[in-house]
C-alpha positions, 0 to 999 in steps of 0.5 A: 472173358470170364475169370475168378482172378484176384488181380483187382482191388480187394474191395472190388468183388465183381468187375464188368468191363465193356461187356457184351452179348450177341446172338446170331439170328437166322431166317431159316434152318437152311441159312443155319446149315449154310453158315456151318458150311461156309463158316466165316467166309459168308454171313447168313445171319443177323447179329442181335446184341442183347447187351453191349458195352456194359461196365461197372464195379461191385464193391465188397459190402455193396448192394446194386439194384438193376432196373429196366423194362422186360427184354432190356438185358438184365437177366443176360447181364446176370448170367454173364456175371455168373458164368452161365453165358459166354460173353461176345465181348469184354470181360467179367472178373469175380473175386469171391463165391457167387450164389445166384437165383436166376430164372425160375427153376434154373439149375434144377433137374425136374426129374430129381426130388427136391432133396436130390436137387439140394445136393446137386445145387449145393455141390455146384455152389462149392459144398462137399457132401459132408457140408451139405448133410450138416446143413440139410435140416436148416435148408429144408426148414427154411424152404418149409415145403414139407413132404414134397421135398422127396417128390420130383421137382416137376410136381412143384408149384412155382412158389415151391421151386423158389422156396427150395432154390433160395433156401440152397443159396442162403446156406452156401456161405456166398460172398456175392448174392445174385437175385433175378426177380424170382422172388416175385412168384413167392407168397408174402410170408416167404418173400419177407423171410427172404428179405430178412435174410438178404438184409442180414447177408448185406452186413458181410456180403455183396448183392446184385438185385433185379426187381420191378419192385421200386420199393425193394430196390430203394430199401435194399440197394446203395446204387442202381443201374438202369439198362435200356435196350442192352445199354447202360443208361445210368449209374447212380443213387437208387432214388435218382435211377428209379425216377429216371426209369419212371420218367422213361416209362411215362414218356413211352406211355404218353407216346402209346396212349396219345388220344387213346384213353378208354372212354367206355371204361372212364364212363363206367368208373364215373358211374360206379363213383356216382353210385358209391356217393348215392349209397353212402348218403354222405355230404362232405360239408365243412362240419364233416371235415372238422369231425374227421380232423378230430378223429385223426388227432393224436391224444398226445400231440399237444404234450409232445409238440410242447416238449423237446420230443417235438417232431419239428419239420422244416419246409423249403422249396427245392432250387428251381433248376433242380425242380425243372430237371426232375420234371416231365410233361407240362405241354398239356398242363403245367403245375404252377405252384405247390405250397403247404399252408396253415389251415387256419390262417391260409398262409404258407408255412416254413415249418410244421410239427408231426401230428399237426394238420396242414393243407397242401395246395397245388395249382395248375393251368390247363394248356388244352382241354382235359376230359377228367383231371386227376391231381395227386401227390406222394410224400417220399423219404430220401431213399425214394420210399413212399410214405403216403400219398393221395389223389382227387380220384379218391375224393368222395365229393360232388366235385371230383369229376370235372372237366378243365378247359384250355386256360383254366387255372385249377386249385386243388387242396389236400388237408391231412395230418402230417405223420410223425417222421423219422429224422431225415429228409422227405420230398413231396412230388405232385402230378396232374393226369387225365383219365381214370386210375386204371388208364390215364395219361400223365400231363405233368409230373414234378418230382421233389416240389417241396423238401421237408427236413425232420429234425427230431422225432418221438416216433417209436418204430417204423418209417412214420407214426400214425395218430395214436388215439390211446395207449393203455396198460392193465395189470392183474395180480 
């Protein structure tokens, strides 16, 4: 059942209760005809549940991201919420006006011009003719498709269709905005324009957002839903849900890729890497590394870190039970230790300051022979957004291609400059894989191995600051 009744909390704009959608699958046209004749007395079809027993609330001002692999039921859920599909079970209660960007071109008549489709869609979304005329210039300016606005939509590229569709929903004063992956086909400039609009919209409205872009979910959403095979698997913080989703994907990939690493592709990549080393003619000695360190030194570092503007970062190890829960793999290789060390004393450190140089030391033990290990790490903020990361496959050295045999204990060091970090919590996740960058098997992945708490910062803007070599001002009169 779908309704727009007000019989719900004023702070709840969408209530989804035990929602499900089933489709009838027939083996032949004859079976379909038989079903029409016999109605419910006989059954000539199989039921396929695209969605089943989904329940959640969307609160006023809240943004919920929906993740799941293709075919999991995400788009079906949004269509049920919008009322374009009728549920087979359960109900949806909506308190407010919905504006939705669903499948590419949905709601557009391909034979109508862009201008005519603006009038059509805006009227469906609740605007009268006068209101549409008053906003038409703003809609067309936002879409920025030029003279194509008076051409049939069937002549548009996919990007132009998205531009026009989003421009309409951005100007109809909606209470609830629903976006279903369509922005992925737009160009970078327009996508950023849409993201800025969504961020402004979030100040007063509610958002349901489907995307395969984890960073978009993490940056835009307060909560997230994980849907798998039509069922709601998890509701929670975006970071936790994305990590669950990633873990499930990796487990699925492990099952699919078991002993199927593309050896010819691996050999080709190894040859390319070796060729790159020969062409570069660079031998990465300790002296080279020291020179690179100097290049990455912020000219203000000593002054800033000796003042009350110092970006002090406290390092702690996560509780072992939490780390174990956030880990997957470990049968073929096991990460045994992760530490941040002082590069001069080689001792584990409990605090560091932004702009200083540290060594991230990762140790793992091979439980079986590993053809080509790749060891890597990423630094994420509390929302799960990646700040930086690297792996041994990117090392231009003579040792980045190696084998590990059963029982080998491997130590990997990453020496890098800690960026200036905004105040807040950050996590270091680490992994060991086997293969090449384009095709590999995750052997052990450890989320949140280390916790970094940035207590204060002198950063000017952005998620993190890079070493600044100079800032100069010149005035001419």
